[in-house]
Every structure is written in C-alpha cells, then in structure tokens.
C-alpha positions in Angstrom: 57.0 -7.7 -9.3 55.9 -11.3 -9.8 52.8 -12.4 -11.6 49.9 -13.7 -9.5 50.2 -17.4 -8.8 47.4 -19.8 -9.6 46.9 -20.8 -6.0 46.1 -18.9 -2.8 49.2 -19.6 -0.9 51.2 -16.8 0.6 55.0 -17.1 0.5 56.7 -14.8 2.9 59.5 -13.8 0.6 59.4 -10.4 -1.2 60.4 -11.9 -4.5 57.6 -14.5 -4.3 54.7 -12.6 -2.8 51.3 -13.3 -4.4 48.4 -11.0 -4.6 45.3 -13.1 -5.3 44.1 -13.5 -1.7 41.1 -11.4 -0.6 41.8 -9.0 2.3 39.2 -10.9 4.5 41.2 -14.1 4.5 43.1 -15.5 7.4 46.6 -16.8 6.8 48.6 -19.3 8.8 52.3 -19.6 8.1 53.9 -23.1 7.8 57.6 -23.2 7.2 57.4 -19.9 5.3 54.3 -20.6 3.3 50.7 -19.8 4.1 47.5 -21.7 4.0 44.2 -19.9 3.7 41.2 -20.2 5.9 38.2 -17.9 6.1 37.6 -15.6 9.1 34.1 -15.7 10.5 32.3 -12.6 11.6 31.9 -14.1 15.1 35.7 -14.2 15.7 37.3 -11.2 17.4 39.3 -9.0 15.1 43.0 -9.6 15.6 45.5 -6.7 15.6 49.1 -7.5 15.3 51.3 -4.9 17.2 54.9 -4.7 16.0 57.9 -3.3 17.7 61.7 -3.8 17.7 63.2 -2.1 20.7 62.4 -1.2 24.3 61.5 2.4 23.5 58.8 1.3 21.1 57.5 -1.4 23.4 57.2 1.0 26.3 55.1 3.4 24.3 52.9 0.6 23.0 52.0 -1.0 26.3 49.1 1.4 27.1 47.9 1.1 23.5 47.9 -2.7 23.8 46.0 -2.5 27.1 43.3 -0.3 25.6 42.9 -2.4 22.5 42.3 -5.4 24.6 39.7 -3.5 26.7 38.0 -2.5 23.4 37.5 -6.2 22.6 40.4 -6.8 20.1 42.6 -9.8 20.2 46.2 -8.6 20.2 49.3 -10.5 19.0 52.6 -8.9 19.8 55.6 -9.2 17.4 59.0 -8.5 18.8 60.9 -7.9 15.6 64.7 -7.8 15.1 66.1 -4.3 15.3 68.0 -4.9 12.0 65.7 -4.1 9.0 67.0 -6.9 6.9 66.3 -9.5 9.5 62.6 -8.6 9.8 61.6 -10.6 6.8 63.4 -13.7 8.0 61.7 -13.3 11.4 58.2 -13.0 10.0 58.9 -15.9 7.6 59.8 -18.2 10.5 56.6 -17.7 12.4 54.1 -20.6 12.6 51.1 -18.6 14.0 48.0 -17.1 12.4 48.6 -13.7 10.9 46.6 -10.8 12.2 43.6 -9.2 10.5 45.2 -5.7 11.0 48.8 -4.6 11.5 49.6 -1.8 13.9 52.9 -0.4 12.6 54.1 2.3 15.0 56.4 5.2 14.4 59.0 5.4 11.7 62.1 3.4 12.3 63.5 1.2 9.4 62.4 -2.2 10.9 58.8 -1.0 10.9 59.1 0.0 7.3 59.9 -3.6 6.5 56.9 -4.8 8.5 54.6 -2.3 6.6 56.0 -3.5 3.3 55.1 -7.1 4.0 51.7 -6.3 5.5 50.8 -4.2 2.5 51.8 -6.7 -0.1 50.0 -9.5 1.8 46.9 -7.2 1.9 46.8 -6.8 5.7 45.3 -3.4 6.5 47.9 -1.2 8.3 47.3 1.1 11.2 49.9 3.9 11.5 50.8 6.0 14.6 52.4 9.4 14.5 51.4 9.9 10.9 52.3 13.3 9.5 55.2 14.0 11.9 58.3 15.7 10.3 61.8 15.7 11.5 65.3 16.2 10.2 68.7 14.5 10.6 67.4 11.0 10.2 66.3 8.5 7.6 62.9 8.3 9.4 61.1 11.1 7.6 61.0 9.2 4.3 60.2 5.9 6.0 57.3 7.6 7.7 55.8 8.8 4.5 56.3 5.4 2.8 54.3 3.8 5.7 51.7 6.5 5.3 51.2 5.6 1.7 50.7 1.9 2.5 48.6 2.5 5.6 44.8 2.4 5.8 44.3 4.1 9.1 46.3 7.1 10.2 46.6 8.4 13.8 48.1 11.8 14.2 49.6 13.8 17.2 47.9 17.1 16.3 46.0 19.2 13.8 49.0 20.2 11.8 50.1 16.6 11.3 46.6 15.5 10.3 46.3 18.2 7.7 49.6 17.2 6.3 48.6 13.6 6.0 45.3 14.4 4.3 47.1 16.6 1.8 49.6 13.8 1.1 46.8 11.2 0.6 44.8 13.5 -1.6 47.9 14.2 -3.8 48.4 10.5 -4.2 44.7 9.8 -5.0 44.1 8.2 -1.6 41.0 8.5 0.5 41.8 10.6 3.6 38.7 9.7 5.6 40.5 7.5 8.1 42.9 10.2 9.4 42.3 11.0 13.1 43.8 13.2 15.7 44.5 11.0 18.6 47.2 13.0 20.4 50.3 11.2 21.7 50.4 8.0 23.7 53.7 9.0 25.4 52.1 9.9 28.7 49.6 7.2 29.0 51.6 5.2 31.6 52.3 8.3 33.8 50.4 6.6 36.6 53.2 4.1 36.8 56.0 6.7 36.8 59.2 5.8 38.7 60.7 7.7 41.6 63.3 10.2 40.2 66.8 10.7 41.6 67.4 13.3 44.3 69.1 16.6 43.8 69.6 18.9 40.8 70.5 17.1 37.6 70.3 17.2 33.8 69.4 14.4 31.4 71.0 13.8 28.0 69.0 11.9 25.4 71.0 11.9 22.2 70.7 9.6 19.2 72.7 9.2 16.0 71.7 11.7 13.3 71.5 8.9 10.7 71.2 11.1 7.6 74.2 13.2 8.6 76.5 11.2 10.9 79.4 13.4 10.0 77.9 16.1 12.2 77.8 13.9 15.3 81.2 14.8 16.6 80.4 18.5 16.7 77.0 18.0 18.2 78.5 15.9 21.0 81.1 18.6 21.6 78.3 21.1 22.0 76.4 18.9 24.5 79.6 18.2 26.5 80.4 21.9 26.8 76.9 22.5 28.1 77.1 20.2 31.1 77.6 21.9 34.4 75.9 19.6 37.0 75.2 16.0 37.7 74.1 14.4 34.4 72.2 11.2 33.5 73.1 10.2 30.0 70.6 7.7 28.5 72.2 5.1 26.2 71.1 5.2 22.5 68.8 2.4 21.4 71.1 0.9 18.9 74.4 -1.0 19.0 76.1 0.3 16.0 79.6 1.8 15.9 78.1 5.3 15.9 76.1 4.4 19.1 79.2 3.1 20.7 81.0 6.3 19.8 78.4 8.4 21.6 78.9 6.5 24.8 82.7 6.6 24.5 82.7 10.3 24.2 80.5 10.7 27.3 82.6 8.3 29.4 85.9 9.8 28.2 84.6 13.3 29.0 83.6 12.2 32.5 87.0 10.6 33.1 89.1 13.5 31.9 87.0 16.3 33.6 85.8 14.5 36.7 82.3 15.7 36.0 79.5 13.5 37.4 78.1 11.9 34.3 76.2 8.6 34.8 75.6 6.6 31.6 72.4 4.8 32.2 71.1 1.8 30.1 68.0 1.9 28.1 65.2 1.8 30.6 61.4 1.1 30.8 59.4 4.0 29.7 58.0 4.8 33.2 61.6 5.0 34.5 62.4 7.5 31.8 59.4 9.6 32.7 60.6 9.6 36.3 64.0 10.8 35.2 62.5 13.6 33.3 60.1 14.6 36.0 62.7 16.3 38.2 65.4 17.2 35.7 66.5 20.8 35.4 67.3 20.4 31.7 66.8 17.7 29.0 69.5 18.0 26.4 69.9 16.2 23.0 68.0 15.4 19.9 65.5 12.6 20.9 61.8 12.9 20.2 61.4 12.7 23.9 62.4 16.4 24.0 59.0 17.0 22.3 56.7 14.2 23.5 57.6 13.6 27.1 60.0 16.0 28.7 58.1 19.3 28.2 55.1 17.9 30.1 57.2 18.2 33.3 58.2 21.8 32.7 62.0 21.3 32.5 64.2 23.3 30.2 64.6 21.8 26.7 67.9 22.1 24.9 67.6 20.7 21.4 71.0 20.1 19.7 71.9 19.4 16.1 70.1 18.3 13.0 68.0 15.4 14.3 64.4 16.6 15.1 65.5 20.2 14.4 62.1 21.0 12.8 59.9 18.6 14.8 56.8 20.4 15.9 55.5 20.7 19.5 52.1 19.3 20.1 49.7 19.4 23.0 50.7 16.9 25.6 48.1 15.1 27.6 47.4 11.5 28.6 44.7 9.5 26.9 45.9 9.0 23.3 45.8 5.2 23.7 42.2 5.2 24.7 41.3 7.5 21.8 43.0 5.2 19.4 41.2 2.1 20.7 37.9 3.8 20.7 38.2 5.0 17.1 39.4 1.6 15.8 36.5 -0.1 17.5 34.2 2.2 15.5 36.1 1.9 12.2 36.7 -1.8 12.3 33.2 -2.8 13.6 
C-alpha cells in the first residue's frame, strides 16, 4: 500500500491510490487523475449504479427508477464484463464521480468496482448481502464486497442475520443492514407474452469453482429433457460458455428433440418465459428469485447454487431500497 501523497489528487490506479481525501469531497477525473471540489448540501446526492451485463442491468432498472423518484441523481456505469478491464474503464472516465456507489450482486467485475470505490472512500451500497451459494467464485467475492460496503440490503431474515454476525466479527457497525427483499419481480408489470404450448426452460451457467463437473451436469440436464425446451444462453463468452451451447445444439441435432437456444434477453422477457414453463432446469439464481413465483417445477442441477436459500418472493424490493436510502442518506 502506498503512503499518502501530499496533495489531494486521486489517481485511478490501484498502485497509486491516495487516501487523504475526506469522504465528503467530489472528484472529477481528468485523463486518469482527479481534481477535488467540495459538494454543497444543496446538491442532490448522486448514486453511481454499476453493472456489467444484461442480467444485472435488467434487475437494476426498477431500482434506478425508484432512486430517481426518491430524489437521487443516478449515474449509470456500464462496466466491462472482464474484471481486469474495469480499472481501465473507470480510469478513462472524465465525469464527476458519485457520492455513493451501488455495487450489485457478486460477480468479479463488481468486486473490482467495490475495491476502487472503497479505496477512494466512496461509500458502498450492496444488494443481496448475506446470500450463500456454491459452485462459483461469487461467494467469497460477495463477502469481500460486504466488508467494504457501508449499507447492506438483504433478501431475507436469514441473510440479514448472517451479515450482522459477519460485521460484528470484523468489528464493523451492523446498523445499516436492512431486509429489502428481492428486486427480481419489480418489473413484472412489463412481463412479455410467453410462448404457446408445454415447454421447459434451461438456465445453466458455468460452475466457476468446479468447471470439471460441468460435463456431467450437462449430461444430467440433457437426459431430463422430454419436451420442447428453451435454453437460455449463458451470460459470458468464455470457452466454457461456448461448450455449454455446443452440447445443447449437438444434442438437439443428434436426437431431433426441439431445443431452442435463445440469446440473453431483457429481464421482462425472461419472466415471460418462466411464467408458462412446466419446469425450469439448471443452476441459475433465477431458479430461486424468479421462477418459483410462477409455480413451475424447479429442477436444480449440480454444484452451483446448491445451498442457496429460498426467500419470500414479492414485488417491491426496489421501492423499499430507495425509501431506506432516502432516510439513511438524508
């Protein structure tokens, strides 16, 4: 870690971050370096909302809408989906940095956002704090973000208790832990029309902490398919993601079974697809936060999300988050 510099400039490089700027300052990046101006009380609080793929963006749309209704200025940051490119992206910006950083969920790019925000002393707002899952690298990333975060929103009581215990154990104040519920159903009024007929949906992602199990898990899924199936593409574009799609397409070709590989879609379209499905099969968190709301059969496969907990599903999480932040940040 570097020593504090004698001036108040922020340099957006991990090896050059300085720490002598008060949290109430307002930074403007200029070719990678920041100039400092004070933020007056009359100005609206600015919340930066960060995301790196369509799935995250879709879940955040209702949150952004409610934050604006609550009187916050919102700046959206579409980050690269590769963690190591996030730093370069943020360093390239020439816009004022936010007063608060809303860092959603637990994927690696968001861990890099949280790292930069914390070391530049921007208070962090975390969603889905206290969740647990298996089969991915996300669990540890989520707890790292929780340690850096100042405000923690949780999907349920169990998750909130877990975050409070964690913060207590680390000597942190747990007074800003709040049960908001999920935001996954807050755009249900915009739900798309589903396909006709009986069909299943597959939502399967790479088990990143144990990719060697992927072949067997896919075999289990393929052997389960007995009707028309819509297979949602994984979010990423890695070789493992391509392997998943090749297995689905090869199986459809060799067996003649009606498997439709569908590209990543807007969130309201995914809700529509779930709404009439007979079964939703796979390892996505959507098997816990969206699909059960529609009463379809859930078939969880493999290690990823094997121990994820069910929570109460109801619309309104975005509104509860905005209302609480308005009170906390007033």
